N, C-alpha and C positions, 0 to 999 in steps of 0.2 A: 323397692325395686326387687323383682323376683330373680332367682338364679337363672342365668341364660341356659336355654335348652332343657330345662327340667320342669315339667308341668306338675300341677298338683296331683294328678293321677300317678305320675312317676314317683313323687315323694311318698304317697300312700303305699304304693307297691313296695318301695324300698323298706319302709318301716315294717310292713307286714312280713316281708321275708326275713327281716332281722329278728323277728320273734320266733321263727321256726326252729332256732337252735339257741343254746345258752349263750354262745359267743360266735362271732364271725369265724368261719373256718380258716385256720392258719395255712401258710404255704407248705409246711412240712407234713409228714405222714401222720395220719390219725389212727389210733387203735382204741378199741373198746375192751375194758377189763371188767368182767362180771364175777362178783363173789357170790356163789350159790349158797342158799341156806333158807332158813325159815325166819321171817321177820318176827321180832318180839321174843326170840329165843336165843339171846346172846349167851356165849359160854357153853353151848352144847356142841357135841362132836360134829353133828350134821351141819352146823353153821360155821365151821372153822374157815370156810372160804370167805365169809364176811369178816372174820377176824383178820385174815390176811389183807383184805381191802382196807380195813382200818389202819393197819400198820403201814400199808403202802401210802395211804393218804397222809399219815404223819411224816413219813420219809420225804414226801414231795411237798410238804408244807401247805396242804390243803385240807387238813383235818377239820377246820372250822368252816369249810366251804360247801358242805353237802346241802343240796336243795332238793326238795320233793318235786318230782315231775309227774303230774297226773297222766300225761299222754302215754307214758310207758309204765306207770305204776311202780316207780322205783325212786330211790335217792341217787342223785347224780352229783359228781364233782369233776372238774376238769383241771388238768395240770400239764405243765410242759416237761418234756424230757429231751433236752437238747433242742433240735429242730422239730421233733415230733410232738404231737399232742395226744394226751391220754384222757379218755373219758372213763371214769370209774363208776360202776353201777352196782347198787345193792337192791335187788328186787324187793318189792313190798307184797309179793304174792308168795304162797306156800311153795316149798321146794318142787313139788310135782308140776307146778305151773310157772316156774321160773323162766321157762323158754319164751313165754308170751312177752314178758318184760324185755328180755334180751332182743327178741325179734323186732319189737316196736322201736327200741333204741337204734337198732341197725338201720331200720328204715328212716328214722328221724335224722340220723347223722350221715346217711348215704354211704354205708359201709358194706363190705362183703363178709361172708362167713370166715374167710381166711384172716380177716382183720379183727377177729374177736378172740379174746382169751377167756377161758372158763377156769375159775379157781374153785376147787371143791375137795371134799373129804374123800379118802380112799381106804376102804376096809382092808384091802389086801396088802397094805403097807403098814409097818409098825409106826407108832408115834415117833417122830424125829426124822422120818424119811420123807423127802420131797423130791418130786420128779416131774419132768415135762413130757407129755405125751402129745405127739403131733397128729391129731385126728384119730379116726377109728370109731369103734362101737362104744356104746355107753357102758357096757359091762355091768349092767344091773343098777347103775346109778340113776335114780329117777329124775334128778335135776338135769343131768346131762342128756338123758333120753328126751326130756321135754324140749331142750334147746335144739337137739338134732331134728325133732319133729317140726318145730315151729320155723326153723331156718331152712328146712329141707336140705340139710347138708351135715356131714360129719367131719368137715375139714377144720373145725376150730381147734387150735392148740389148747391143751388142758394142763394146768398146774395142779398136780395131785398132792395133797397133804395127807400123809398117813395118820390114821387114828387107831390102827389095830383092829382085830376082830375078836368078838367074844367067843368063849369056849363052846357054848351051845348055840346051834343054828337058830333055834326058836327065840333067842334073846336079842337078835340083831336090831329089831325095831326099837326096843327099849334102850338098847345100848347107844344107838346113833342119836336118839332124841334126849339122852341123858347128858348131864353136865360132866366136864372133865373132873376127874378125881383130884384131890389136893396135890398128890404126887405128880400127876400129869400136868397140872397147872404150872408147877415149877419148871417143867421141861418146855412149856409152850413158847415163852418169849423168844428164845434163840431159834426155835423152829420157824416162827413167823418171820424173823429176820432173814433166815436162809431162804425162805420161800420168796420174799421180796427181792433178795439179791438175784436169785435164779430168774425170776420173771423179768426184772429190769434189764438184766444182761441179755436175755433173749430178744426182748423188744428193741433194745439199742442196736443189736447186731442186725436185725431185720430192717430197721429204719435206715441204717447205714447202707445196707445192700440195695434197698429201694431207691435211695437218693443217688447212688452211683450208677444206676441203670443197668441194662443187660451187658 
């Protein structure tokens, strides 16, 4: 005996829609957190945003939950933060094209630019300094520029992780694509922890403001 009021076409549509996202959308607020970087180059200064995402996934207990999603050319993981839902994203495209992965995930999950956090390296801050920037220009960062272009918005909050700047201007490309020195690697774990603390604190505050209404 079939389910009353539910046709076979209805069942097919329901199943098809369930495949459009990794999980059914929860009742709480949803945020996308994108760690910008170059896939296949872990440990480099330019991919420190991805390192923050790795630490965030460990903190939230989803470090083993990453799944490759070909629709947005990225690795995705989902986690709960109170009543909110976080979608963690690590692009599988090069830094200059990271925005395409972010924009496709925004469309996939039905989000807006304001609901996207970009996590990236920052040359103009020393290693150990982390800061939140609420929108604005890319200031020369190619990954952020790509996201602004693909989302047609500069409203995304950015978690900036300082990596310092080389002495010679001509050495910037080699510097950002290079690996952290042994001394820097010793400093990195607490930096990643502070970055995650700052990020989660800001998301938690915005989620609470969103749920309380105007």
